[in-house]
Biotite code that builds the C-alpha atoms (Angstrom):
import biotite.structure as struc

atoms = struc.array([
    struc.Atom([-11.027, -12.218, 5.677], chain_id="A", res_id=1, res_name="MET", atom_name="CA", element="C"),
    struc.Atom([-10.512, -8.648, 4.494], chain_id="A", res_id=2, res_name="LEU", atom_name="CA", element="C"),
    struc.Atom([-9.813, -5.836, 6.948], chain_id="A", res_id=3, res_name="PRO", atom_name="CA", element="C"),
    struc.Atom([-12.771, -3.914, 8.303], chain_id="A", res_id=4, res_name="ALA", atom_name="CA", element="C"),
    struc.Atom([-13.412, -0.380, 7.116], chain_id="A", res_id=5, res_name="THR", atom_name="CA", element="C"),
    struc.Atom([-12.294, 1.896, 9.916], chain_id="A", res_id=6, res_name="GLY", atom_name="CA", element="C"),
    struc.Atom([-9.485, -0.418, 11.063], chain_id="A", res_id=7, res_name="GLN", atom_name="CA", element="C"),
    struc.Atom([-6.085, 1.284, 11.071], chain_id="A", res_id=8, res_name="GLU", atom_name="CA", element="C"),
    struc.Atom([-3.916, -0.681, 8.660], chain_id="A", res_id=9, res_name="LEU", atom_name="CA", element="C"),
    struc.Atom([-0.711, -0.263, 6.677], chain_id="A", res_id=10, res_name="ARG", atom_name="CA", element="C"),
    struc.Atom([-0.737, -2.178, 3.401], chain_id="A", res_id=11, res_name="GLN", atom_name="CA", element="C"),
    struc.Atom([1.977, -3.089, 0.936], chain_id="A", res_id=12, res_name="GLU", atom_name="CA", element="C"),
    struc.Atom([0.947, -4.362, -2.457], chain_id="A", res_id=13, res_name="ASN", atom_name="CA", element="C"),
    struc.Atom([3.408, -5.656, -5.007], chain_id="A", res_id=14, res_name="THR", atom_name="CA", element="C"),
    struc.Atom([2.609, -5.811, -8.680], chain_id="A", res_id=15, res_name="THR", atom_name="CA", element="C"),
    struc.Atom([3.896, -6.534, -12.132], chain_id="A", res_id=16, res_name="LEU", atom_name="CA", element="C"),
    struc.Atom([3.913, -4.132, -15.048], chain_id="A", res_id=17, res_name="GLN", atom_name="CA", element="C"),
    struc.Atom([1.009, -5.987, -16.665], chain_id="A", res_id=18, res_name="LYS", atom_name="CA", element="C"),
    struc.Atom([-1.380, -4.618, -14.039], chain_id="A", res_id=19, res_name="LEU", atom_name="CA", element="C"),
    struc.Atom([-0.405, -1.021, -14.871], chain_id="A", res_id=20, res_name="LEU", atom_name="CA", element="C"),
    struc.Atom([0.428, -1.173, -18.601], chain_id="A", res_id=21, res_name="PRO", atom_name="CA", element="C"),
    struc.Atom([0.371, 2.601, -19.070], chain_id="A", res_id=22, res_name="GLY", atom_name="CA", element="C"),
    struc.Atom([3.136, 3.185, -16.521], chain_id="A", res_id=23, res_name="VAL", atom_name="CA", element="C"),
    struc.Atom([6.755, 3.114, -17.675], chain_id="A", res_id=24, res_name="SER", atom_name="CA", element="C"),
    struc.Atom([9.101, 1.068, -15.537], chain_id="A", res_id=25, res_name="TRP", atom_name="CA", element="C"),
    struc.Atom([12.199, 2.319, -17.364], chain_id="A", res_id=26, res_name="HIS", atom_name="CA", element="C"),
    struc.Atom([13.968, 4.873, -15.188], chain_id="A", res_id=27, res_name="LEU", atom_name="CA", element="C"),
    struc.Atom([16.637, 7.476, -15.851], chain_id="A", res_id=28, res_name="THR", atom_name="CA", element="C"),
    struc.Atom([18.323, 6.960, -12.470], chain_id="A", res_id=29, res_name="ASN", atom_name="CA", element="C"),
    struc.Atom([18.172, 4.763, -9.372], chain_id="A", res_id=30, res_name="TYR", atom_name="CA", element="C"),
    struc.Atom([16.498, 7.476, -7.286], chain_id="A", res_id=31, res_name="SER", atom_name="CA", element="C"),
    struc.Atom([13.356, 8.521, -9.157], chain_id="A", res_id=32, res_name="PRO", atom_name="CA", element="C"),
    struc.Atom([10.893, 10.910, -7.595], chain_id="A", res_id=33, res_name="GLU", atom_name="CA", element="C"),
    struc.Atom([8.674, 9.470, -4.878], chain_id="A", res_id=34, res_name="PHE", atom_name="CA", element="C"),
    struc.Atom([6.220, 8.106, -5.541], chain_id="A", res_id=35, res_name="PRO", atom_name="CA", element="C"),
    struc.Atom([6.644, 6.745, -9.062], chain_id="A", res_id=36, res_name="MET", atom_name="CA", element="C"),
    struc.Atom([3.688, 7.562, -11.294], chain_id="A", res_id=37, res_name="SER", atom_name="CA", element="C"),
    struc.Atom([2.200, 4.094, -10.837], chain_id="A", res_id=38, res_name="GLY", atom_name="CA", element="C"),
    struc.Atom([2.328, 4.178, -7.028], chain_id="A", res_id=39, res_name="GLY", atom_name="CA", element="C"),
    struc.Atom([-0.855, 6.108, -6.286], chain_id="A", res_id=40, res_name="PRO", atom_name="CA", element="C"),
    struc.Atom([-2.647, 4.240, -9.101], chain_id="A", res_id=41, res_name="LYS", atom_name="CA", element="C"),
    struc.Atom([-1.696, 0.855, -7.645], chain_id="A", res_id=42, res_name="LEU", atom_name="CA", element="C"),
    struc.Atom([-2.584, 1.983, -4.118], chain_id="A", res_id=43, res_name="ALA", atom_name="CA", element="C"),
    struc.Atom([-5.989, 3.212, -5.240], chain_id="A", res_id=44, res_name="GLU", atom_name="CA", element="C"),
    struc.Atom([-6.685, 0.016, -7.200], chain_id="A", res_id=45, res_name="LEU", atom_name="CA", element="C"),
    struc.Atom([-5.716, -2.129, -4.199], chain_id="A", res_id=46, res_name="ALA", atom_name="CA", element="C"),
    struc.Atom([-7.789, 0.050, -1.868], chain_id="A", res_id=47, res_name="PHE", atom_name="CA", element="C"),
    struc.Atom([-10.865, -0.365, -4.087], chain_id="A", res_id=48, res_name="GLN", atom_name="CA", element="C"),
    struc.Atom([-10.472, -4.156, -4.177], chain_id="A", res_id=49, res_name="LYS", atom_name="CA", element="C"),
    struc.Atom([-9.859, -4.467, -0.428], chain_id="A", res_id=50, res_name="ILE", atom_name="CA", element="C"),
    struc.Atom([-12.537, -2.077, 0.834], chain_id="A", res_id=51, res_name="TYR", atom_name="CA", element="C"),
    struc.Atom([-15.048, -2.388, -2.043], chain_id="A", res_id=52, res_name="HIS", atom_name="CA", element="C"),
    struc.Atom([-15.329, 1.379, -2.398], chain_id="A", res_id=53, res_name="ARG", atom_name="CA", element="C"),
    struc.Atom([-13.552, 4.421, -3.779], chain_id="A", res_id=54, res_name="GLU", atom_name="CA", element="C"),
    struc.Atom([-11.018, 6.340, -1.730], chain_id="A", res_id=55, res_name="VAL", atom_name="CA", element="C"),
    struc.Atom([-12.672, 9.212, 0.136], chain_id="A", res_id=56, res_name="ARG", atom_name="CA", element="C"),
    struc.Atom([-10.258, 12.043, -0.620], chain_id="A", res_id=57, res_name="HIS", atom_name="CA", element="C"),
    struc.Atom([-12.202, 14.323, 1.738], chain_id="A", res_id=58, res_name="ASP", atom_name="CA", element="C"),
    struc.Atom([-11.496, 12.018, 4.725], chain_id="A", res_id=59, res_name="VAL", atom_name="CA", element="C"),
    struc.Atom([-8.096, 12.644, 6.290], chain_id="A", res_id=60, res_name="ALA", atom_name="CA", element="C"),
    struc.Atom([-5.962, 9.517, 6.220], chain_id="A", res_id=61, res_name="GLY", atom_name="CA", element="C"),
    struc.Atom([-8.394, 7.397, 4.191], chain_id="A", res_id=62, res_name="ASP", atom_name="CA", element="C"),
    struc.Atom([-5.501, 6.435, 1.896], chain_id="A", res_id=63, res_name="MET", atom_name="CA", element="C"),
    struc.Atom([-2.000, 7.915, 2.181], chain_id="A", res_id=64, res_name="VAL", atom_name="CA", element="C"),
    struc.Atom([0.894, 6.603, 0.058], chain_id="A", res_id=65, res_name="VAL", atom_name="CA", element="C"),
    struc.Atom([3.852, 6.182, 2.438], chain_id="A", res_id=66, res_name="ARG", atom_name="CA", element="C"),
    struc.Atom([6.576, 4.192, 0.678], chain_id="A", res_id=67, res_name="ASP", atom_name="CA", element="C"),
    struc.Atom([7.478, 2.149, -2.372], chain_id="A", res_id=68, res_name="GLU", atom_name="CA", element="C"),
    struc.Atom([9.676, -0.807, -3.170], chain_id="A", res_id=69, res_name="TYR", atom_name="CA", element="C"),
    struc.Atom([11.412, -1.478, -6.453], chain_id="A", res_id=70, res_name="LYS", atom_name="CA", element="C"),
    struc.Atom([12.782, -4.863, -7.521], chain_id="A", res_id=71, res_name="GLY", atom_name="CA", element="C"),
    struc.Atom([15.557, -3.945, -9.929], chain_id="A", res_id=72, res_name="TRP", atom_name="CA", element="C"),
    struc.Atom([16.496, -5.859, -13.052], chain_id="A", res_id=73, res_name="VAL", atom_name="CA", element="C"),
    struc.Atom([20.237, -6.514, -12.825], chain_id="A", res_id=74, res_name="ASP", atom_name="CA", element="C"),
    struc.Atom([22.404, -3.856, -14.472], chain_id="A", res_id=75, res_name="LYS", atom_name="CA", element="C"),
    struc.Atom([19.474, -2.023, -16.025], chain_id="A", res_id=76, res_name="ALA", atom_name="CA", element="C"),
    struc.Atom([17.523, 1.087, -15.140], chain_id="A", res_id=77, res_name="LEU", atom_name="CA", element="C"),
    struc.Atom([14.319, -0.921, -15.152], chain_id="A", res_id=78, res_name="MET", atom_name="CA", element="C"),
    struc.Atom([12.369, -2.513, -12.346], chain_id="A", res_id=79, res_name="ILE", atom_name="CA", element="C"),
    struc.Atom([10.945, -6.010, -12.562], chain_id="A", res_id=80, res_name="ASP", atom_name="CA", element="C"),
    struc.Atom([8.265, -5.548, -9.931], chain_id="A", res_id=81, res_name="TYR", atom_name="CA", element="C"),
    struc.Atom([7.012, -2.704, -7.803], chain_id="A", res_id=82, res_name="TYR", atom_name="CA", element="C"),
    struc.Atom([5.424, -2.380, -4.394], chain_id="A", res_id=83, res_name="GLY", atom_name="CA", element="C"),
    struc.Atom([3.590, 0.543, -2.898], chain_id="A", res_id=84, res_name="VAL", atom_name="CA", element="C"),
    struc.Atom([2.792, 0.990, 0.777], chain_id="A", res_id=85, res_name="THR", atom_name="CA", element="C"),
    struc.Atom([-0.224, 2.987, 1.846], chain_id="A", res_id=86, res_name="PHE", atom_name="CA", element="C"),
    struc.Atom([-1.919, 3.693, 5.142], chain_id="A", res_id=87, res_name="ASP", atom_name="CA", element="C"),
    struc.Atom([-5.622, 3.567, 5.875], chain_id="A", res_id=88, res_name="HIS", atom_name="CA", element="C"),
    struc.Atom([-6.435, 5.713, 8.920], chain_id="A", res_id=89, res_name="LEU", atom_name="CA", element="C"),
    struc.Atom([-2.993, 5.137, 10.490], chain_id="A", res_id=90, res_name="VAL", atom_name="CA", element="C"),
    struc.Atom([-1.843, 8.114, 12.584], chain_id="A", res_id=91, res_name="PRO", atom_name="CA", element="C"),
    struc.Atom([1.390, 9.552, 11.172], chain_id="A", res_id=92, res_name="VAL", atom_name="CA", element="C"),
    struc.Atom([3.169, 9.010, 14.512], chain_id="A", res_id=93, res_name="ASP", atom_name="CA", element="C"),
    struc.Atom([2.227, 5.306, 14.773], chain_id="A", res_id=94, res_name="ASP", atom_name="CA", element="C"),
    struc.Atom([5.563, 3.594, 14.127], chain_id="A", res_id=95, res_name="THR", atom_name="CA", element="C"),
    struc.Atom([4.314, -0.008, 14.311], chain_id="A", res_id=96, res_name="ASN", atom_name="CA", element="C"),
    struc.Atom([0.791, -0.438, 12.893], chain_id="A", res_id=97, res_name="PRO", atom_name="CA", element="C"),
    struc.Atom([-0.656, -3.736, 11.724], chain_id="A", res_id=98, res_name="GLU", atom_name="CA", element="C"),
    struc.Atom([0.522, -4.621, 8.210], chain_id="A", res_id=99, res_name="VAL", atom_name="CA", element="C"),
    struc.Atom([-1.125, -6.502, 5.362], chain_id="A", res_id=100, res_name="LEU", atom_name="CA", element="C"),
    struc.Atom([1.077, -7.462, 2.419], chain_id="A", res_id=101, res_name="GLN", atom_name="CA", element="C"),
    struc.Atom([-0.544, -8.598, -0.810], chain_id="A", res_id=102, res_name="ILE", atom_name="CA", element="C"),
    struc.Atom([1.547, -10.025, -3.618], chain_id="A", res_id=103, res_name="ASN", atom_name="CA", element="C"),
    struc.Atom([0.261, -9.861, -7.177], chain_id="A", res_id=104, res_name="ILE", atom_name="CA", element="C"),
    struc.Atom([1.440, -13.181, -8.594], chain_id="A", res_id=105, res_name="VAL", atom_name="CA", element="C"),
    struc.Atom([2.284, -13.709, -12.257], chain_id="A", res_id=106, res_name="GLU", atom_name="CA", element="C"),
    struc.Atom([0.501, -16.777, -13.632], chain_id="A", res_id=107, res_name="ILE", atom_name="CA", element="C"),
    struc.Atom([1.144, -16.558, -17.387], chain_id="A", res_id=108, res_name="GLU", atom_name="CA", element="C"),
    struc.Atom([4.955, -16.711, -17.328], chain_id="A", res_id=109, res_name="ASP", atom_name="CA", element="C"),
    struc.Atom([5.202, -20.211, -15.855], chain_id="A", res_id=110, res_name="ASP", atom_name="CA", element="C"),
    struc.Atom([1.613, -21.523, -16.208], chain_id="A", res_id=111, res_name="ALA", atom_name="CA", element="C"),
    struc.Atom([1.078, -21.041, -12.472], chain_id="A", res_id=112, res_name="GLY", atom_name="CA", element="C"),
    struc.Atom([3.974, -23.186, -11.191], chain_id="A", res_id=113, res_name="VAL", atom_name="CA", element="C"),
    struc.Atom([5.265, -20.494, -8.787], chain_id="A", res_id=114, res_name="TYR", atom_name="CA", element="C"),
    struc.Atom([1.765, -19.614, -7.539], chain_id="A", res_id=115, res_name="ALA", atom_name="CA", element="C"),
    struc.Atom([0.873, -23.236, -6.880], chain_id="A", res_id=116, res_name="ILE", atom_name="CA", element="C"),
    struc.Atom([4.173, -23.927, -5.114], chain_id="A", res_id=117, res_name="LYS", atom_name="CA", element="C"),
    struc.Atom([4.180, -20.845, -2.880], chain_id="A", res_id=118, res_name="HIS", atom_name="CA", element="C"),
    struc.Atom([0.550, -20.489, -1.754], chain_id="A", res_id=119, res_name="ASN", atom_name="CA", element="C"),
    struc.Atom([-1.431, -22.493, 0.797], chain_id="A", res_id=120, res_name="LYS", atom_name="CA", element="C"),
    struc.Atom([-4.636, -22.538, -1.238], chain_id="A", res_id=121, res_name="PHE", atom_name="CA", element="C"),
    struc.Atom([-5.601, -24.336, -4.435], chain_id="A", res_id=122, res_name="ALA", atom_name="CA", element="C"),
    struc.Atom([-4.933, -22.412, -7.629], chain_id="A", res_id=123, res_name="ILE", atom_name="CA", element="C"),
    struc.Atom([-6.186, -23.388, -11.072], chain_id="A", res_id=124, res_name="ASP", atom_name="CA", element="C"),
    struc.Atom([-4.088, -21.433, -13.586], chain_id="A", res_id=125, res_name="PRO", atom_name="CA", element="C"),
    struc.Atom([-6.935, -21.650, -16.119], chain_id="A", res_id=126, res_name="ALA", atom_name="CA", element="C"),
    struc.Atom([-8.960, -19.348, -13.844], chain_id="A", res_id=127, res_name="ASP", atom_name="CA", element="C"),
    struc.Atom([-6.324, -16.619, -14.258], chain_id="A", res_id=128, res_name="TYR", atom_name="CA", element="C"),
    struc.Atom([-4.439, -16.902, -17.542], chain_id="A", res_id=129, res_name="ILE", atom_name="CA", element="C"),
    struc.Atom([-5.665, -14.122, -19.810], chain_id="A", res_id=130, res_name="GLY", atom_name="CA", element="C"),
    struc.Atom([-8.570, -13.299, -17.466], chain_id="A", res_id=131, res_name="LYS", atom_name="CA", element="C"),
    struc.Atom([-7.512, -11.874, -14.115], chain_id="A", res_id=132, res_name="GLN", atom_name="CA", element="C"),
    struc.Atom([-4.590, -11.472, -11.735], chain_id="A", res_id=133, res_name="VAL", atom_name="CA", element="C"),
    struc.Atom([-3.981, -13.330, -8.493], chain_id="A", res_id=134, res_name="LEU", atom_name="CA", element="C"),
    struc.Atom([-3.586, -11.152, -5.420], chain_id="A", res_id=135, res_name="GLY", atom_name="CA", element="C"),
    struc.Atom([-2.443, -13.319, -2.513], chain_id="A", res_id=136, res_name="ALA", atom_name="CA", element="C"),
    struc.Atom([-2.063, -12.092, 1.066], chain_id="A", res_id=137, res_name="PRO", atom_name="CA", element="C"),
    struc.Atom([1.403, -12.931, 2.353], chain_id="A", res_id=138, res_name="ARG", atom_name="CA", element="C"),
    struc.Atom([-0.161, -14.855, 5.249], chain_id="A", res_id=139, res_name="CYS", atom_name="CA", element="C"),
    struc.Atom([-1.373, -17.394, 2.651], chain_id="A", res_id=140, res_name="CYS", atom_name="CA", element="C"),
    struc.Atom([2.156, -17.919, 1.355], chain_id="A", res_id=141, res_name="SER", atom_name="CA", element="C"),
    struc.Atom([4.362, -20.886, 2.154], chain_id="A", res_id=142, res_name="THR", atom_name="CA", element="C"),
    struc.Atom([7.506, -18.744, 2.084], chain_id="A", res_id=143, res_name="ARG", atom_name="CA", element="C"),
    struc.Atom([9.321, -18.958, 5.417], chain_id="A", res_id=144, res_name="LYS", atom_name="CA", element="C"),
    struc.Atom([11.032, -16.401, 7.617], chain_id="A", res_id=145, res_name="GLY", atom_name="CA", element="C"),
    struc.Atom([8.918, -13.376, 6.807], chain_id="A", res_id=146, res_name="THR", atom_name="CA", element="C"),
    struc.Atom([9.458, -10.163, 8.718], chain_id="A", res_id=147, res_name="SER", atom_name="CA", element="C"),
    struc.Atom([7.055, -8.091, 6.645], chain_id="A", res_id=148, res_name="ASP", atom_name="CA", element="C"),
    struc.Atom([5.662, -5.990, 9.494], chain_id="A", res_id=149, res_name="ARG", atom_name="CA", element="C"),
    struc.Atom([9.084, -4.866, 10.722], chain_id="A", res_id=150, res_name="LYS", atom_name="CA", element="C"),
    struc.Atom([10.524, -4.388, 7.221], chain_id="A", res_id=151, res_name="ARG", atom_name="CA", element="C"),
    struc.Atom([7.548, -2.416, 5.927], chain_id="A", res_id=152, res_name="ILE", atom_name="CA", element="C"),
    struc.Atom([7.165, -0.262, 9.050], chain_id="A", res_id=153, res_name="ASN", atom_name="CA", element="C"),
    struc.Atom([10.914, 0.447, 9.192], chain_id="A", res_id=154, res_name="ASP", atom_name="CA", element="C"),
    struc.Atom([10.895, 1.572, 5.540], chain_id="A", res_id=155, res_name="ALA", atom_name="CA", element="C"),
    struc.Atom([7.938, 3.915, 6.111], chain_id="A", res_id=156, res_name="VAL", atom_name="CA", element="C"),
    struc.Atom([9.418, 5.320, 9.330], chain_id="A", res_id=157, res_name="ASN", atom_name="CA", element="C"),
    struc.Atom([12.699, 6.038, 7.555], chain_id="A", res_id=158, res_name="GLU", atom_name="CA", element="C"),
    struc.Atom([10.967, 7.750, 4.613], chain_id="A", res_id=159, res_name="ARG", atom_name="CA", element="C"),
    struc.Atom([8.725, 9.979, 6.746], chain_id="A", res_id=160, res_name="ILE", atom_name="CA", element="C"),
    struc.Atom([11.299, 10.635, 9.478], chain_id="A", res_id=161, res_name="GLY", atom_name="CA", element="C"),
    struc.Atom([9.629, 8.901, 12.434], chain_id="A", res_id=162, res_name="ASN", atom_name="CA", element="C"),
    struc.Atom([11.904, 8.066, 15.357], chain_id="A", res_id=163, res_name="GLU", atom_name="CA", element="C"),
    struc.Atom([11.794, 4.362, 16.186], chain_id="A", res_id=164, res_name="MET", atom_name="CA", element="C"),
])
């Protein structure tokens, strides 16, 4: 079930370069400007899919990019995957809001082996390969030991200077 419009929620969405082909993932240093150019684009795309509407830029807090995560390729100034965290109606001083993490899962690279192994629902790779991407909420994952809420909220609080 998707979150209700009007519910305060912090969301982290991870993606692969394929979803944002016009955004360069090659960097000149390990501390690029925040957010990277693809961050707001990914956040807006995720927002549209989750809430089935456009971001209302005239509504304070409708969508605010708060943090980003970069999975680095070893010994290269290039990231392998990227995550952006945005808030929907979360007050800036809320240090521990509810969190939804959605992982964009690559299907083409391994014909869906990873997706099938690490998700609790049936996946037919033929439904995705060359057609669409799979966005899976972390709660549907079989990966163990997640601390997404704490990790994501701690990263945002550190970036925006909230005391915890």
